[in-house]
PASEBA-1860 file (N, C-alpha, C; in nm, 3 decimals):
! residues 155
1> XXXXXXXX> -9.993/3.447/16.903/-9.951/3.537/16.797/-10.062/3.638/16.769 ~ -10.022/3.760/16.744/-10.114/3.869/16.718/-10.191/3.845/16.587 ~ -10.322/3.868/16.587/-10.399/3.852/16.463/-10.356/3.953/16.356 ~ -10.385/3.921/16.231/-10.351/4.007/16.117/-10.465/4.103/16.088 ~ -10.433/4.232/16.068/-10.534/4.326/16.023/-10.541/4.318/15.870 ~ -10.621/4.401/15.807/-10.638/4.394/15.660/-10.507/4.416/15.585 ~ -10.429/4.513/15.629/-10.301/4.540/15.562/-10.205/4.422/15.575 ~ -10.195/4.368/15.697/-10.105/4.256/15.721/-10.151/4.130/15.648
9> XXXXXXXX> -10.282/4.108/15.644/-10.336/3.992/15.572/-10.307/4.005/15.423 ~ -10.322/4.125/15.369/-10.294/4.147/15.227/-10.148/4.119/15.196 ~ -10.059/4.167/15.280/-9.916/4.142/15.261/-9.885/3.993/15.271 ~ -9.942/3.927/15.370/-9.918/3.785/15.392/-9.968/3.701/15.274 ~ -10.083/3.738/15.218/-10.141/3.665/15.105/-10.091/3.712/14.970 ~ -10.014/3.820/14.970/-9.961/3.878/14.846/-10.073/3.922/14.752 ~ -10.174/3.988/14.811/-10.283/4.044/14.734/-10.307/4.186/14.786 ~ -10.390/4.262/14.717/-10.412/4.400/14.759/-10.508/4.405/14.878
17> XXXXXXXX> -10.503/4.517/14.949/-10.591/4.536/15.065/-10.737/4.541/15.021 ~ -10.763/4.599/14.905/-10.902/4.604/14.856/-10.953/4.463/14.824 ~ -10.864/4.377/14.777/-10.904/4.238/14.751/-10.936/4.167/14.882 ~ -10.857/4.193/14.985/-10.884/4.134/15.117/-11.021/4.180/15.165 ~ -11.051/4.308/15.151/-11.180/4.361/15.196/-11.295/4.296/15.119 ~ -11.278/4.281/14.987/-11.381/4.219/14.904/-11.399/4.072/14.944 ~ -11.287/4.002/14.962/-11.293/3.860/14.999/-11.349/3.840/15.139 ~ -11.332/3.941/15.227/-11.386/3.931/15.363/-11.538/3.919/15.361
25> XXXXXXXX> -11.599/3.971/15.258/-11.743/3.961/15.242/-11.781/3.830/15.175 ~ -11.696/3.786/15.080/-11.729/3.670/14.999/-11.679/3.538/15.057 ~ -11.545/3.523/15.070/-11.491/3.391/15.102/-11.388/3.387/15.212 ~ -11.335/3.499/15.252/-11.232/3.501/15.357/-11.291/3.569/15.480 ~ -11.382/3.498/15.544/-11.452/3.555/15.659/-11.352/3.584/15.771 ~ -11.359/3.703/15.830/-11.270/3.736/15.942/-11.295/3.646/16.061 ~ -11.191/3.628/16.141/-11.205/3.551/16.265/-11.272/3.633/16.373 ~ -11.278/3.762/16.353/-11.343/3.851/16.449/-11.325/3.995/16.408
33> XXXXXXXX> -11.371/4.084/16.493/-11.358/4.228/16.468/-11.307/4.295/16.595 ~ -11.229/4.399/16.576/-11.179/4.476/16.690/-11.294/4.557/16.750 ~ -11.268/4.623/16.859/-11.368/4.708/16.921/-11.418/4.818/16.829 ~ -11.332/4.861/16.735/-11.372/4.966/16.641/-11.434/4.907/16.514 ~ -11.454/4.774/16.512/-11.522/4.712/16.399/-11.432/4.668/16.284 ~ -11.303/4.678/16.301/-11.211/4.636/16.194/-11.190/4.485/16.200 ~ -11.191/4.420/16.081/-11.175/4.274/16.080/-11.032/4.233/16.110 ~ -11.018/4.112/16.164/-10.886/4.053/16.182/-10.893/3.904/16.152
41> XXXXXXXX> -10.778/3.846/16.119/-10.767/3.705/16.085/-10.650/3.644/16.161 ~ -10.666/3.518/16.199/-10.556/3.443/16.257/-10.474/3.382/16.145 ~ -10.348/3.358/16.172/-10.258/3.303/16.071/-10.310/3.170/16.014 ~ -10.365/3.085/16.097/-10.417/2.955/16.050/-10.525/2.974/15.945 ~ -10.612/3.072/15.964/-10.717/3.101/15.866/-10.656/3.145/15.734 ~ -10.555/3.231/15.742/-10.490/3.279/15.620/-10.412/3.168/15.551 ~ -10.353/3.077/15.630/-10.280/2.965/15.571/-10.373/2.873/15.492 ~ -10.489/2.844/15.547/-10.586/2.760/15.475/-10.628/2.830/15.347
49> XXXXXXXX> -10.655/2.957/15.356/-10.694/3.034/15.239/-10.581/3.036/15.137 ~ -10.460/3.052/15.185/-10.342/3.058/15.099/-10.318/2.927/15.025 ~ -10.358/2.815/15.083/-10.343/2.686/15.018/-10.435/2.672/14.896 ~ -10.517/2.772/14.875/-10.600/2.768/14.755/-10.745/2.737/14.781 ~ -10.781/2.708/14.903/-10.919/2.674/14.931/-11.010/2.795/14.914 ~ -10.961/2.911/14.950/-11.043/3.031/14.940/-11.032/3.101/14.806 ~ -10.916/3.100/14.748/-10.895/3.171/14.622/-10.937/3.090/14.500 ~ -10.962/2.962/14.519/-10.992/2.879/14.403/-10.868/2.867/14.315
57> XXXXXXXX> -10.753/2.873/14.375/-10.626/2.866/14.304/-10.617/2.735/14.227 ~ -10.588/2.742/14.100/-10.583/2.622/14.016/-10.447/2.556/14.017 ~ -10.347/2.619/14.077/-10.215/2.557/14.082/-10.221/2.436/14.172 ~ -10.162/2.329/14.127/-10.161/2.205/14.203/-10.043/2.198/14.297 ~ -10.042/2.090/14.370/-9.927/2.054/14.452/-9.853/1.945/14.377 ~ -9.723/1.934/14.402/-9.646/1.827/14.340/-9.568/1.752/14.447 ~ -9.542/1.626/14.416/-9.457/1.541/14.499/-9.363/1.470/14.403 ~ -9.249/1.428/14.451/-9.151/1.363/14.365/-9.140/1.214/14.395
65> XXXXXXXX> -9.106/1.142/14.291/-9.084/0.999/14.300/-8.954/0.968/14.226 ~ -8.856/0.915/14.297/-8.729/0.876/14.237/-8.658/0.777/14.327 ~ -8.595/0.679/14.266/-8.522/0.581/14.348/-8.384/0.633/14.386 ~ -8.336/0.736/14.316/-8.202/0.789/14.341/-8.196/0.877/14.466 ~ -8.306/0.943/14.499/-8.309/1.032/14.616/-8.427/0.995/14.707 ~ -8.413/0.892/14.788/-8.523/0.853/14.876/-8.561/0.962/14.978 ~ -8.470/1.054/15.004/-8.498/1.158/15.103/-8.607/1.256/15.057 ~ -8.637/1.260/14.928/-8.741/1.351/14.879/-8.856/1.276/14.814
73> XXXXXXXX> -8.855/1.144/14.820/-8.954/1.062/14.751/-9.076/1.036/14.836 ~ -9.191/1.067/14.779/-9.319/1.034/14.841/-9.375/0.916/14.763 ~ -9.382/0.802/14.829/-9.431/0.683/14.759/-9.582/0.681/14.742 ~ -9.653/0.731/14.840/-9.799/0.728/14.827/-9.860/0.846/14.898 ~ -9.958/0.903/14.832/-10.036/1.011/14.891/-10.181/0.967/14.875 ~ -10.250/0.939/14.986/-10.387/0.888/14.975/-10.475/0.976/14.888 ~ -10.535/0.916/14.789/-10.624/0.985/14.696/-10.556/1.101/14.624 ~ -10.426/1.108/14.633/-10.351/1.220/14.575/-10.422/1.352/14.603
81> XXXXXXXX> -10.451/1.375/14.729/-10.527/1.492/14.767/-10.459/1.561/14.885 ~ -10.448/1.693/14.875/-10.389/1.772/14.982/-10.484/1.887/15.011 ~ -10.566/1.872/15.113/-10.662/1.976/15.151/-10.743/2.025/15.031 ~ -10.793/1.930/14.953/-10.876/1.966/14.839/-10.800/1.996/14.711 ~ -10.671/1.990/14.714/-10.590/2.020/14.596/-10.529/1.891/14.543 ~ -10.535/1.874/14.412/-10.475/1.757/14.348/-10.323/1.761/14.364 ~ -10.264/1.646/14.394/-10.119/1.635/14.404/-10.069/1.556/14.285 ~ -9.988/1.619/14.204/-9.928/1.553/14.088/-9.797/1.488/14.134
89> XXXXXXXX> -9.784/1.359/14.109/-9.661/1.290/14.142/-9.571/1.294/14.019 ~ -9.457/1.359/14.033/-9.362/1.376/13.923/-9.253/1.271/13.936 ~ -9.242/1.186/13.836/-9.136/1.085/13.835/-9.009/1.145/13.777 ~ -8.904/1.140/13.855/-8.774/1.187/13.809/-8.696/1.065/13.762 ~ -8.649/1.068/13.638/-8.595/0.946/13.578/-8.444/0.947/13.557 ~ -8.379/1.058/13.574/-8.234/1.065/13.550/-8.161/0.971/13.645 ~ -8.054/0.911/13.595/-7.975/0.820/13.678/-7.851/0.889/13.734 ~ -7.825/1.011/13.692/-7.714/1.091/13.742/-7.770/1.193/13.841
97> XXXXXXXX> -7.709/1.205/13.958/-7.761/1.292/14.063/-7.772/1.437/14.018 ~ -7.672/1.488/13.950/-7.675/1.627/13.906/-7.788/1.650/13.805 ~ -7.804/1.558/13.711/-7.912/1.570/13.612/-8.049/1.556/13.681 ~ -8.055/1.469/13.780/-8.180/1.451/13.852/-8.220/1.579/13.925 ~ -8.123/1.644/13.989/-8.153/1.771/14.058/-8.196/1.878/13.959 ~ -8.135/1.880/13.841/-8.177/1.973/13.736/-8.320/1.946/13.694 ~ -8.353/1.818/13.682/-8.488/1.777/13.645/-8.588/1.820/13.752 ~ -8.549/1.804/13.878/-8.633/1.842/13.991/-8.660/1.993/13.990
105> XXXXXXXX> -8.554/2.072/13.978/-8.570/2.218/13.979/-8.647/2.266/13.857 ~ -8.629/2.201/13.744/-8.705/2.236/13.623/-8.854/2.206/13.644 ~ -8.885/2.095/13.710/-9.025/2.060/13.738/-9.091/2.167/13.824 ~ -9.019/2.216/13.923/-9.073/2.322/14.009/-9.092/2.451/13.929 ~ -8.992/2.487/13.848/-8.999/2.611/13.770/-9.109/2.607/13.665 ~ -9.125/2.495/13.598/-9.223/2.486/13.490/-9.365/2.475/13.545 ~ -9.385/2.390/13.644/-9.520/2.367/13.697/-9.566/2.479/13.791 ~ -9.473/2.548/13.851/-9.502/2.653/13.948/-9.611/2.610/14.046
113> XXXXXXXX> -9.586/2.503/14.119/-9.690/2.454/14.211/-9.712/2.547/14.328 ~ -9.830/2.539/14.384/-9.857/2.614/14.506/-9.790/2.546/14.625 ~ -9.783/2.412/14.618/-9.727/2.335/14.728/-9.635/2.225/14.678 ~ -9.532/2.199/14.753/-9.442/2.088/14.727/-9.455/1.992/14.845 ~ -9.492/1.868/14.818/-9.511/1.768/14.922/-9.384/1.685/14.933 ~ -9.329/1.680/15.053/-9.207/1.604/15.078/-9.225/1.519/15.203 ~ -9.148/1.411/15.214/-9.154/1.335/15.339/-9.090/1.415/15.451 ~ -9.138/1.395/15.572/-9.087/1.471/15.686/-8.937/1.452/15.705
121> XXXXXXXX> -8.885/1.336/15.670/-8.743/1.313/15.691/-8.655/1.390/15.591 ~ -8.714/1.463/15.498/-8.637/1.546/15.404/-8.558/1.654/15.477 ~ -8.610/1.698/15.592/-8.540/1.803/15.668/-8.414/1.751/15.734 ~ -8.395/1.620/15.734/-8.279/1.562/15.799/-8.162/1.535/15.708 ~ -8.170/1.580/15.582/-8.056/1.556/15.492/-8.028/1.682/15.410 ~ -7.903/1.701/15.370/-7.866/1.822/15.296/-7.943/1.840/15.165 ~ -7.966/1.733/15.091/-8.039/1.746/14.964/-8.182/1.789/14.990 ~ -8.246/1.728/15.089/-8.383/1.765/15.123/-8.392/1.911/15.165
129> XXXXXXXX> -8.297/1.956/15.246/-8.296/2.096/15.290/-8.275/2.191/15.172 ~ -8.190/2.151/15.077/-8.167/2.235/14.958/-8.294/2.246/14.874 ~ -8.366/2.137/14.860/-8.491/2.138/14.784/-8.595/2.225/14.856 ~ -8.604/2.211/14.986/-8.697/2.293/15.065/-8.664/2.440/15.051 ~ -8.538/2.475/15.065/-8.496/2.615/15.054/-8.528/2.670/14.915 ~ -8.497/2.594/14.812/-8.523/2.638/14.675/-8.673/2.658/14.650 ~ -8.754/2.564/14.699/-8.899/2.573/14.679/-8.957/2.695/14.749 ~ -8.916/2.717/14.874/-8.971/2.831/14.947/-8.924/2.964/14.889
137> XXXXXXXX> -8.802/2.968/14.838/-8.753/3.091/14.776/-8.827/3.122/14.647 ~ -8.883/3.019/14.583/-8.959/3.043/14.460/-9.108/3.065/14.490 ~ -9.143/3.077/14.617/-9.281/3.108/14.655/-9.370/2.987/14.672 ~ -9.312/2.872/14.682/-9.387/2.748/14.694/-9.394/2.708/14.842 ~ -9.512/2.669/14.888/-9.526/2.616/15.024/-9.469/2.474/15.027 ~ -9.409/2.436/15.136/-9.358/2.300/15.153/-9.444/2.231/15.258 ~ -9.500/2.117/15.221/-9.583/2.039/15.311/-9.511/1.910/15.342 ~ -9.483/1.887/15.468/-9.414/1.765/15.510/-9.518/1.662/15.552
145> XXXXXXXX> -9.510/1.544/15.494/-9.608/1.438/15.518/-9.543/1.319/15.588 ~ -9.549/1.312/15.720/-9.481/1.204/15.790/-9.545/1.067/15.773 ~ -9.674/1.059/15.752/-9.740/0.929/15.749/-9.760/0.873/15.609 ~ -9.747/0.954/15.505/-9.778/0.904/15.372/-9.658/0.902/15.280 ~ -9.544/0.944/15.328/-9.423/0.939/15.247/-9.330/0.836/15.310 ~ -9.275/0.754/15.229/-9.186/0.651/15.282/-9.059/0.644/15.198 ~ -8.953/0.605/15.262/-8.827/0.591/15.192/-8.830/0.468/15.105 ~ -8.793/0.481/14.980/-8.783/0.367/14.891/-8.650/0.298/14.912
153> XXX> -8.652/0.171/14.904/-8.526/0.099/14.914/-8.461/0.093/14.778 ~ -8.332/0.113/14.777/-8.259/0.102/14.651/-8.236/-0.046/14.626 ~ -8.270/-0.089/14.508/-8.245/-0.229/14.488/-8.286/-0.283/14.359
END
């Protein structure tokens, strides 16, 4: 994939080009420079920065815990840490599916997390896909955790 120039990096990070230039000196070191001396960044570098490591973003990540929807439930996140960002586990308590989904969407809207942590198998069910679509449309990154999220048994 083609590296991002300053304009493209600014658009990708949703910040101004002057901020990208300032951060290139401070915390967002370029991956290299073109022959004419212009900085460029690879997408992976921008993704790490976007997760809040470079911006010092105070928004947390959230994960959900509910027995009613095992497809979106993360039972354990080691040290509740996601690349240096605290992960808040939100317990959804409604016993009605419609109310539970309302509670879930309200949690995303109120907390405005930078990241939503879901089990990898969430992509395999309609509810999980709806949650992923809703989160990404609201500007939230979705992080799929195959090894630390497990399906809860109903019982």
